[in-house]
N, C-alpha and C positions, 0 to 999 in steps of 0.2 A: 503494499500500500504506499510506502513511503516514496518509492520511484514514481508512482502515479502523482502524489502530492508535489514532488519536486518538479516534475514536468509541468503541473499546472501552475504552481506559484513560484518557481525558481528554485535553483539549487543551492543558494547561499553564496554563490560565487557573484560578486557585483558585475564583473565583466560579461559573464555568461548570461545572467539575469538581464542585463541592459540590452544585449543582442536579442534576447527573446521578447523583450517588451513590444517590439514591432510586430510579432505575431498575433494572430487572434487566438486566444486561448479558450478552449472549450473541452468538455469531457462528457463522456456519456458510459454508463456501465450497463451490463446486461445482467439482470437478476434472475437467478435459476436455483431450483431446489436439487438439481442433478449434479453430483460431483464432477467438477472438471469443465463445467459449463457455466461460465459467467460468476458472478459473486452472489453469495448468500444475502438475504434481506438484511440481516445483522450487519454484514460488511457494508452493504449499501448505505445504511443508516450511519455507520461510522464516517464513511466518505463524506456524506451529505454534512455530518457534524464538523468534520475537518474544513469543509469548504466554508461553512458559516463562521468558523473560528478564524479563518483567513481573511475573509471579507471585513472582519472587524479590526484586522491589523493595519493600524494607522499609516504604517510605512509602505504598504503595498500600492502601487500605482492604481488610480481610480479607474483607468480602463479595464485592468484585471478584475477589479471588483464589480464593475459593471457587467462584464462577460459572465463572472460566475453567477451573479444574480439573474442574468438573463436565462442562463442554463437551467436555473431553478424553475424558471416560469415555463420554459419549453418542456421541461420534465414534468410539469403538473403539480410541483411542490409550491403551491400558490401562498400558503400561509408563510412558508420558509422565504419565499421570494420577497414578500411583503416586508418581513423582518429585515432582510438583506438591504432593500432599497431604503428603509428608514435608517439603518446604520450609516449607509452611504451618504444619505442627506445630512446627517448630523456631522459627519466627518468632512463633508466637501459642500457647504452651502451653495456654492456656484452651481451644483447639479441639482438643487432642490426642484425645480420644475419638471426636469426630465424624470427624476426619480418619483415624483408625485404622479406623473403620467403613467409610468409603469405600475405603481401601486394601484392606481385606478383600473388599469388592465387586468391586474391580478383578481381583483374584487369583482370585475366583470365576468371572469371565468369562473368564479365561485358562485356566479348567479346573484351577488349582492349588488344589484344594478343602482340603487340609490346611493349607496356608499362610493360606488365607481364614478358617479356623476359628481359627487362632491370633491373627490381627488382630481378629477379632469379640470373642474372649474379652478381648483387651487393651483394645478399645474399651469392653466391658462394665465392666471394672475402672476405666476412666477416665471413666466418666459418660455414656456414649452411652446412648440409650434402650434399657432393659433388654428389653422386649418385641420390638423390632425385632432386637436382636442375637440373642436367642434364636431367633427365627424364621429368621434368616440361618444361625445355626449349624446348625439342623434341616435347612434346605435343603441346606447343603453336605454333612452327613452322609448325606441321601438320595442326593445326587449320587454320593458315594464308594461307597455301597452299589450303585447302580445300575451304576456302572462296573465293580464287581466280578462282576456276573452275566454 
């Protein structure tokens, strides 16, 4: 597991880590209960915890934190994704609008459309792409309307 984390977050060698910063860092694991095929659910949970711990590392470049948070989103780990983007926003206030937009998206995928709209509006007020946030708000409003039928 340490090799995986070194690749994801850097080997501790400043020169090598700097060279790797230009790469997009992302990871996926295959979870299986069959020996030799993928990782166990327990191992996957440990990897996810390690990713979350590294997102909280104030010394890690913001781009790597955002990539790790985005991976949580695409993996369906929406609550963990929300936590990650909240951590990023606290550590990097200049990313607040983008983080709020992503938190809104996570709430949208959780079916919490009203909360998603709240975050999209906050993102809009904090500099996120206006057109994208307006589209997201409309999509969430449509989902609320469809749910009411």
